[in-house]
C-alpha positions as CSV (number, residue, x, y, z in Angstrom):
1,X,-0.1,-3.5,45.8
2,X,3.2,-3.0,44.4
3,X,2.8,-4.6,41.1
4,X,0.7,-3.2,37.9
5,X,-0.2,-4.5,34.6
6,X,-1.0,-1.9,31.7
7,X,-2.0,-3.1,28.1
8,X,-0.2,-1.5,25.1
9,X,0.6,-2.3,21.2
10,X,4.0,-2.3,19.5
11,X,4.4,-1.8,16.0
12,X,5.8,-4.5,13.7
13,X,5.4,-4.0,10.1
14,X,1.8,-3.4,9.7
15,X,1.1,-5.5,12.8
16,X,0.5,-4.4,16.5
17,X,1.4,-7.1,18.9
18,X,0.1,-7.0,22.3
19,X,2.6,-5.6,25.0
20,X,2.2,-6.2,28.5
21,X,3.8,-3.1,30.6
22,X,4.5,-4.7,33.9
23,X,5.4,-2.1,36.8
24,X,6.9,-3.7,40.2
25,X,7.8,-1.3,43.3
26,X,10.3,-2.5,45.8
27,X,12.6,-1.1,48.4
28,X,16.0,0.2,48.2
29,X,17.7,3.2,46.6
30,X,15.8,5.1,44.1
31,X,16.1,4.0,40.6
32,X,14.2,3.1,37.3
33,X,15.1,0.3,35.1
34,X,13.3,-0.6,31.8
35,X,13.6,-4.2,30.6
36,X,12.2,-6.0,27.5
37,X,14.5,-4.9,24.6
38,X,13.9,-1.2,24.7
39,X,15.7,0.6,22.4
40,X,16.8,4.0,22.7
41,X,13.7,6.2,22.5
42,X,12.0,3.7,24.8
43,X,15.0,3.9,27.5
44,X,14.6,7.6,27.0
45,X,10.9,7.1,28.4
46,X,11.9,7.1,32.0
47,X,13.0,10.9,32.1
48,X,9.6,12.0,30.2
49,X,7.7,9.5,32.5
50,X,9.4,11.2,35.6
51,X,8.7,14.8,34.6
52,X,5.3,14.2,33.4
53,X,4.2,12.6,36.5
54,X,5.5,15.4,38.6
55,X,3.9,18.0,36.4
56,X,0.7,16.0,36.9
57,X,1.1,17.0,40.6
58,X,1.2,13.1,41.3
59,X,4.1,11.5,43.3
60,X,7.0,9.8,41.7
61,X,7.7,7.0,44.0
62,X,11.3,7.1,45.6
63,X,11.6,3.4,45.6
64,X,13.2,0.8,42.8
65,X,10.9,0.6,40.0
66,X,11.1,-2.0,37.7
67,X,9.4,-2.0,34.4
68,X,9.1,-5.0,32.1
69,X,7.8,-4.7,28.4
70,X,6.6,-8.1,27.8
71,X,7.1,-10.4,25.6
72,X,10.9,-9.9,26.1
73,X,12.1,-10.9,22.6
74,X,9.9,-8.3,20.6
75,X,11.7,-5.0,19.9
76,X,10.2,-2.0,21.3
77,X,10.7,1.5,19.8
78,X,9.3,4.9,19.8
79,X,7.6,7.0,22.6
80,X,4.1,4.7,22.4
81,X,4.8,3.1,25.5
82,X,5.0,6.5,27.7
83,X,1.7,6.7,28.8
84,X,1.3,3.2,29.6
85,X,4.6,3.2,31.8
86,X,3.4,6.2,33.6
87,X,0.1,4.7,34.4
88,X,1.8,1.4,35.6
89,X,3.9,3.4,38.1
90,X,0.9,5.5,39.1
91,X,-1.1,2.1,39.7
92,X,1.7,0.1,41.3
93,X,2.0,3.2,43.7
94,X,-2.0,3.0,44.3
95,X,-2.4,6.7,42.9
96,X,-4.9,5.1,40.3
97,X,-7.3,2.2,40.6
98,X,-5.7,-0.9,39.1
99,X,-9.1,-2.3,38.2
100,X,-9.7,0.3,35.8
101,X,-6.2,-0.2,33.9
102,X,-7.5,-3.6,32.7
103,X,-10.3,-2.5,30.9
104,X,-8.2,-0.3,28.4
105,X,-5.1,-0.3,26.1
106,X,-2.9,3.0,26.1
107,X,-0.8,4.5,23.4
108,X,0.7,7.6,23.5
109,X,4.1,9.6,23.8
110,X,4.4,11.9,27.0
111,X,6.0,15.6,26.7
112,X,7.8,16.9,30.1
113,X,4.4,18.9,31.2
114,X,2.2,15.6,30.7
115,X,1.0,16.5,27.5
116,X,-0.2,13.6,25.2
117,X,1.7,13.6,21.5
118,X,0.7,11.6,18.4
119,X,2.4,8.5,17.5
120,X,2.5,6.5,14.5
121,X,0.7,3.0,13.6
122,X,-2.2,3.9,15.7
123,X,-4.9,2.3,13.1
124,X,-3.5,-1.1,13.3
125,X,-3.4,-1.0,17.1
126,X,-6.8,0.2,17.2
127,X,-8.0,-2.8,14.4
128,X,-6.1,-5.2,17.0
129,X,-7.7,-3.7,20.2
130,X,-11.2,-4.4,18.5
131,X,-10.2,-8.5,18.6
132,X,-9.7,-8.2,22.4
133,X,-12.8,-6.3,23.4
134,X,-10.9,-3.6,25.3
135,X,-10.9,-0.1,24.7
136,X,-8.5,2.3,23.7
137,X,-7.0,5.5,25.0
138,X,-4.9,7.8,22.5
139,X,-3.6,11.1,22.2
140,X,-5.9,13.8,20.8
141,X,-4.0,14.1,17.4
142,X,-4.3,10.4,16.8
143,X,-8.4,10.3,17.3
144,X,-9.2,10.8,13.6
145,X,-7.3,8.2,12.6
146,X,-8.3,5.5,15.3
147,X,-12.2,6.3,14.8
148,X,-11.5,4.6,11.6
149,X,-11.6,1.2,13.2
150,X,-15.3,1.3,13.8
151,X,-15.4,-2.1,16.2
152,X,-13.6,-0.7,19.0
153,X,-14.3,2.3,21.6
154,X,-11.7,4.5,20.9
155,X,-11.4,7.8,23.6
156,X,-9.1,10.3,23.3
157,X,-7.0,12.7,25.8
158,X,-4.8,15.8,26.0
159,X,-3.0,15.1,29.0
160,X,-1.8,12.5,31.5
161,X,-4.0,14.2,34.1
162,X,-7.0,13.8,32.0
163,X,-6.5,9.9,31.7
164,X,-5.9,9.6,35.4
165,X,-9.1,11.8,36.1
166,X,-11.0,9.3,33.9
167,X,-9.4,6.0,35.8
168,X,-10.6,7.8,38.9
169,X,-13.8,8.1,37.6
170,X,-14.0,11.9,38.0
171,X,-13.9,12.6,34.0
172,X,-15.2,11.1,31.1
173,X,-12.9,11.1,27.9
174,X,-14.7,12.1,24.7
175,X,-15.0,9.6,21.8
176,X,-12.7,9.9,19.2
177,X,-14.7,11.6,16.0
178,X,-13.9,10.6,12.3
179,X,-13.4,13.4,10.2
180,X,-16.1,13.8,7.4
181,X,-14.6,12.4,4.0
182,X,-13.3,14.7,1.6
183,X,-13.6,14.1,-1.9
184,X,-11.0,15.5,-4.4
185,X,-11.7,16.2,-8.0
186,X,-10.4,13.4,-10.0
187,X,-9.1,13.6,-13.6
188,X,-11.3,12.3,-16.2
189,X,-10.6,10.3,-18.9
190,X,-12.7,12.3,-21.2
191,X,-9.4,14.9,-21.3
192,X,-7.4,12.3,-23.1
193,X,-8.0,13.0,-26.9
194,X,-7.3,10.2,-29.6
195,X,-5.5,7.2,-28.4
196,X,-8.4,4.9,-29.1
197,X,-6.2,1.8,-28.7
198,X,-4.4,2.9,-25.4
199,X,-7.9,3.9,-24.0
200,X,-9.2,0.6,-24.6
201,X,-6.0,-1.0,-23.1
202,X,-6.6,1.1,-20.1
203,X,-10.3,-0.2,-19.8
204,X,-8.9,-3.8,-20.0
205,X,-6.3,-3.2,-17.5
206,X,-9.1,-1.5,-15.0
207,X,-11.4,-4.4,-15.6
208,X,-9.4,-7.5,-15.0
209,X,-6.5,-5.6,-12.8
210,X,-4.0,-6.3,-15.3
211,X,-0.3,-4.5,-15.3
212,X,0.2,-2.2,-18.1
213,X,3.2,-1.2,-19.9
214,X,2.8,2.1,-22.3
215,X,5.3,2.6,-25.0
216,X,5.5,6.1,-27.1
217,X,7.4,9.2,-28.1
218,X,7.6,12.2,-25.6
219,X,4.5,14.0,-25.2
220,X,2.2,11.5,-26.7
221,X,0.0,11.3,-23.5
222,X,1.3,8.3,-21.6
223,X,1.5,10.0,-18.2
224,X,-2.0,11.5,-18.8
225,X,-3.3,7.8,-19.6
226,X,-2.1,6.5,-16.3
227,X,-3.2,9.4,-14.0
228,X,-6.6,8.4,-15.3
229,X,-6.6,4.7,-14.3
230,X,-7.7,5.4,-10.6
231,X,-10.9,6.8,-11.7
232,X,-11.9,3.7,-13.6
233,X,-11.5,1.3,-10.7
234,X,-14.3,0.5,-8.4
235,X,-14.4,2.1,-4.9
236,X,-12.3,0.6,-2.5
237,X,-14.1,-1.8,-0.1
238,X,-14.0,-1.0,3.7
239,X,-11.4,-3.9,4.1
240,X,-9.3,-3.0,1.3
241,X,-9.3,0.7,2.4
242,X,-8.5,-0.3,6.0
243,X,-5.4,-2.2,4.8
244,X,-4.1,0.8,2.7
245,X,-4.7,2.9,5.4
246,X,-2.7,0.8,7.8
247,X,0.4,0.8,5.6
248,X,0.0,4.6,5.4
249,X,-0.4,4.5,9.1
250,X,3.4,2.9,9.9
251,X,4.9,4.7,7.0
252,X,5.9,7.3,9.1
253,X,4.5,9.8,6.3
254,X,1.0,10.3,8.0
255,X,-2.3,9.3,6.8
256,X,-4.9,11.5,5.9
257,X,-8.1,10.3,7.7
258,X,-10.5,12.2,5.4
259,X,-9.0,10.5,2.3
260,X,-8.9,7.0,3.4
261,X,-11.2,5.5,1.0
262,X,-9.4,6.7,-1.7
263,X,-7.4,4.0,-3.9
264,X,-3.8,5.3,-3.8
265,X,-1.9,6.4,-6.8
266,X,1.9,6.6,-6.5
267,X,4.5,8.0,-8.9
268,X,7.9,7.8,-7.5
269,X,10.7,9.6,-9.4
270,X,12.9,7.1,-11.5
271,X,15.9,7.7,-9.0
272,X,14.5,6.3,-6.2
273,X,16.4,3.3,-4.9
274,X,15.3,-0.2,-4.2
275,X,14.8,0.2,-0.6
276,X,12.5,3.2,-1.6
277,X,10.6,0.9,-3.7
278,X,10.2,-2.2,-1.5
279,X,10.8,-0.7,2.0
280,X,13.5,-1.3,4.4
281,X,16.1,0.9,6.9
282,X,17.2,-0.1,10.1
283,X,13.7,0.2,11.5
284,X,11.9,-1.5,8.4
285,X,9.1,0.8,6.6
286,X,6.8,0.2,3.8
287,X,8.2,1.5,0.3
288,X,6.2,2.6,-2.6
289,X,4.8,-0.7,-3.7
290,X,3.3,-1.2,-0.3
291,X,2.1,2.5,-0.4
292,X,0.2,1.5,-3.5
293,X,-1.5,-1.6,-1.9
294,X,-4.8,-2.0,-3.4
295,X,-4.1,1.1,-6.0
296,X,-1.8,1.9,-9.0
297,X,1.9,2.5,-8.8
298,X,3.2,4.4,-11.9
299,X,6.6,4.1,-12.8
300,X,7.3,6.7,-15.8
301,X,10.7,6.5,-17.8
302,X,11.0,2.8,-17.1
303,X,14.7,2.1,-18.8
304,X,15.8,4.8,-16.7
305,X,15.4,3.3,-13.2
306,X,18.1,1.4,-11.7
307,X,18.0,-2.4,-13.1
308,X,18.4,-3.6,-9.4
309,X,15.5,-1.5,-8.1
310,X,13.2,-2.6,-10.9
311,X,14.1,-6.5,-10.4
312,X,13.0,-6.2,-6.9
313,X,9.3,-5.8,-8.4
314,X,9.3,-9.5,-9.8
315,X,8.5,-11.3,-6.5
316,X,5.9,-8.8,-5.2
317,X,4.3,-8.5,-8.7
318,X,3.1,-12.4,-8.4
319,X,2.8,-12.8,-4.8
320,X,1.4,-9.3,-3.5
321,X,3.8,-9.3,-0.7
322,X,7.1,-8.1,0.5
323,X,9.2,-9.5,3.2
324,X,12.1,-7.4,4.3
325,X,14.7,-9.2,6.6
326,X,17.1,-8.0,8.9
327,X,19.3,-9.7,11.4
328,X,17.4,-8.8,14.3
329,X,13.7,-9.0,12.9
330,X,11.8,-9.9,9.7
331,X,8.8,-7.6,8.5
332,X,6.1,-8.2,6.0
333,X,4.1,-5.6,4.1
334,X,1.4,-6.1,1.8
335,X,1.9,-4.9,-1.9
336,X,-1.1,-6.1,-3.9
337,X,-0.6,-3.0,-6.3
338,X,-1.4,-2.5,-10.1
339,X,1.5,-1.7,-12.2
340,X,1.6,1.0,-14.9
341,X,4.9,1.7,-16.6
342,X,5.9,4.1,-19.3
343,X,8.8,4.2,-21.7
344,X,10.1,5.7,-25.0
345,X,10.7,3.5,-27.7
346,X,14.3,4.3,-28.3
347,X,16.8,6.7,-26.4
348,X,15.8,9.7,-28.5
349,X,12.0,9.0,-27.7
350,X,11.3,8.7,-31.6
351,X,11.8,5.3,-33.0
352,X,8.9,4.4,-35.3
353,X,7.6,8.1,-35.6
354,X,6.3,8.9,-38.9
355,X,8.4,12.1,-38.8
356,X,11.6,10.0,-39.4
357,X,13.4,12.1,-36.7
358,X,14.9,9.2,-34.9
359,X,18.9,8.8,-35.4
360,X,19.4,6.0,-33.1
361,X,21.3,3.2,-34.5
362,X,19.9,-0.6,-33.7
363,X,22.6,-1.4,-31.7
364,X,21.4,1.9,-29.1
365,X,18.0,1.0,-29.4
366,X,18.7,-2.6,-28.4
367,X,20.8,-1.6,-25.1
368,X,18.1,0.8,-24.3
369,X,15.6,-1.8,-24.3
370,X,17.6,-4.5,-22.7
371,X,17.7,-2.3,-19.3
372,X,14.4,-3.7,-18.8
373,X,14.6,-7.8,-18.2
374,X,12.7,-10.2,-19.9
375,X,11.3,-11.8,-16.6
376,X,9.8,-8.2,-15.7
377,X,8.5,-7.8,-19.0
378,X,6.8,-11.3,-18.7
379,X,4.8,-10.2,-15.7
380,X,3.2,-7.3,-17.5
381,X,0.2,-8.3,-19.3
382,X,-0.6,-5.4,-21.6
383,X,2.3,-3.8,-24.1
384,X,0.6,-0.6,-25.8
385,X,2.3,1.6,-28.4
386,X,1.0,5.1,-27.8
387,X,1.7,7.1,-31.4
388,X,2.2,10.8,-31.4
389,X,-1.2,12.2,-32.5
390,X,-1.7,14.4,-35.4
391,X,-2.3,18.1,-34.6
392,X,-6.0,17.9,-35.8
393,X,-6.9,15.7,-32.8
394,X,-5.7,18.0,-30.3
395,X,-7.8,20.9,-31.4
396,X,-10.3,22.2,-28.9
397,X,-13.2,21.5,-30.6
398,X,-12.1,18.0,-31.4
399,X,-14.6,15.3,-30.2
400,X,-13.8,14.2,-26.8
401,X,-13.7,10.6,-26.0
402,X,-15.9,8.9,-23.3
403,X,-16.0,10.0,-19.7
404,X,-14.3,7.7,-16.9
405,X,-17.8,7.1,-15.6
406,X,-19.1,5.7,-18.6
407,X,-15.9,3.2,-18.8
408,X,-16.0,2.7,-15.2
409,X,-19.6,1.4,-15.4
410,X,-18.3,-1.4,-17.9
411,X,-15.4,-2.0,-15.7
412,X,-17.7,-2.8,-12.8
413,X,-20.0,-5.1,-14.6
414,X,-16.9,-7.0,-16.0
415,X,-15.4,-7.1,-12.4
416,X,-18.8,-8.4,-10.9
417,X,-18.6,-11.3,-13.7
418,X,-15.4,-12.1,-12.2
419,X,-16.0,-12.0,-8.8
420,X,-19.1,-14.2,-9.1
421,X,-17.0,-16.9,-11.1
422,X,-14.0,-17.0,-9.1
423,X,-14.2,-14.7,-6.1
424,X,-11.3,-12.1,-7.8
425,X,-9.9,-10.5,-10.8
426,X,-8.9,-12.4,-13.7
427,X,-5.4,-11.2,-13.1
428,X,-4.9,-13.1,-9.8
429,X,-6.2,-16.3,-11.1
430,X,-3.9,-19.3,-10.3
431,X,-2.6,-21.8,-13.1
432,X,-5.4,-24.2,-12.4
433,X,-8.2,-21.6,-12.3
434,X,-6.7,-19.9,-15.7
435,X,-6.8,-23.5,-17.3
436,X,-10.6,-24.2,-16.1
437,X,-12.0,-20.4,-16.7
438,X,-10.1,-19.6,-19.9
439,X,-10.7,-22.5,-22.2
440,X,-10.5,-22.0,-25.9
441,X,-11.9,-23.6,-29.1
442,X,-9.6,-25.9,-31.0
443,X,-8.8,-23.4,-33.7
444,X,-8.1,-20.4,-31.1
445,X,-5.7,-22.9,-29.2
446,X,-3.9,-23.5,-32.5
447,X,-3.8,-19.7,-33.3
448,X,-2.5,-19.2,-29.6
449,X,0.4,-21.5,-30.2
450,X,1.5,-20.1,-33.2
451,X,1.3,-16.7,-32.0
452,X,3.7,-17.9,-29.1
453,X,6.3,-19.4,-31.7
454,X,6.2,-16.5,-33.5
455,X,6.4,-14.2,-30.6
456,X,9.0,-16.2,-28.6
457,X,6.8,-15.8,-25.4
458,X,7.0,-17.8,-22.4
459,X,4.7,-20.2,-20.4
460,X,3.9,-17.4,-18.1
461,X,3.1,-14.9,-20.9
462,X,0.6,-17.8,-22.3
463,X,-1.4,-17.8,-18.9
464,X,-1.3,-14.0,-18.8
465,X,-2.9,-13.9,-22.6
466,X,-5.6,-15.9,-21.8
467,X,-6.3,-14.1,-18.6
468,X,-6.3,-10.9,-20.7
469,X,-8.8,-12.6,-23.2
470,X,-11.0,-13.8,-20.3
471,X,-11.2,-10.1,-19.3
472,X,-12.2,-8.8,-22.8
473,X,-14.9,-11.3,-23.1
474,X,-16.3,-10.4,-19.8
475,X,-16.1,-6.5,-20.9
476,X,-18.2,-8.2,-23.9
477,X,-20.4,-10.1,-21.6
478,X,-19.7,-13.1,-23.3
479,X,-19.4,-16.1,-21.1
480,X,-16.7,-18.0,-23.5
481,X,-13.4,-16.4,-25.0
482,X,-14.3,-16.0,-28.6
483,X,-11.6,-15.5,-31.4
484,X,-12.0,-11.9,-31.4
485,X,-11.2,-11.9,-27.6
486,X,-7.9,-14.0,-28.1
487,X,-6.6,-11.7,-31.2
488,X,-7.3,-8.5,-29.1
489,X,-5.3,-10.2,-26.2
490,X,-2.3,-11.2,-28.5
491,X,-2.5,-7.6,-30.0
492,X,-1.3,-6.6,-26.4
493,X,2.0,-8.1,-26.7
494,X,4.4,-6.0,-28.6
495,X,5.6,-7.5,-31.7
496,X,9.4,-7.0,-30.8
497,X,9.3,-8.7,-27.5
498,X,11.6,-11.4,-28.7
499,X,14.5,-9.0,-29.5
500,X,14.0,-7.5,-26.2
501,X,14.0,-10.8,-24.2
502,X,17.2,-11.9,-25.9
503,X,18.9,-8.8,-25.4
504,X,18.3,-9.1,-21.7
């Protein structure tokens, strides 16, 4: 038999489409040709495969070898197909049994000695292989990651020779083993002194998955508060954790299998570009917003960010996905993150402080705040002032606030109500769902309309206020939105929003 078929997986965004590695041997002057839209790293596989087969003491056929990576219109990159190509050549030349090849999918880069080296994007490939019913062979270095996909049988190998011995029935490869989960000590909300209003806003944000903007002078605790949000969120479900882990797997930055159940917390520097935020590059990779999928994205010093970088957040904040288009391909990455942003109230940072140290003129303050567009601010549900604390509240013997565990218990109860009612958190409700679940009494509706006129808020802001009020009612265990819930929700819209919008 001069034809062999081996199954493998490509990497396209967070997907792992199937690739059929077809190897054909024919007569003629010896040569090896690769077809099927291979990129440079794949074309170089012919030299790695030749050396690896020879080092494994198998015969490299002195014939015309044609390797087709199907489908032909799917770009293939990296060294992930090396193992499949080598096995296809050995199968077509009768050195390994063809029947055994059909039961497995193969991923791995080959060293010149036949050593198998780890590749990226193994977790999406393992999840996809589970749907086909085939088993998966990966390098030993990818075993812990692939083992996260519990629905598929994954075996690991160190060398090409071990894989061939397994196909011949002479050796059993070990099953991939998941590493024990490692719990990292999380910071506690009890460390935050004072700031009752900001702590309450953090609880509301966690309960309804609302976006949050913290505004206050330097050193008032904005970053401290933001870092405590992950500790208030419910533990990610297995499906959510696998989605987040799959994004990390294809990012090129590596995945820690021992911490895959933790919700991500990303805090990029304000000098990061738009590509760093949303992803991109010649070979598209996920950016910070996708790496924060099902977690928290913290943007400090919000007005210092490049405005073009901030504007790319607008669509993902609404849709939960980001699409990166290139001339040859289009990749879609998930980006369902919770945004927490922090900023100073003025260039010097002390506007509104009781000390009166701010010397910024109104025009400088207006220009500073206008760096953030009104449409982006519209998409942030909670705008909270974080004042400077008096020294007495920072003393070591000052009373501590509630712990993260206490607040998290209330957050989980509120989320249970939301999922029972609509199957999702309040922040993700559509317009029709918002109208159905966030009804107001006539007097409260009039109050809302007066507030909208006074604050010059948009229609989008009205819906967000209603969702926040619904979350506050859920925290109180109330089936209806009461006046107190609505007034608290209105209090989370900054009074100077109109100035900011007009300036933008």
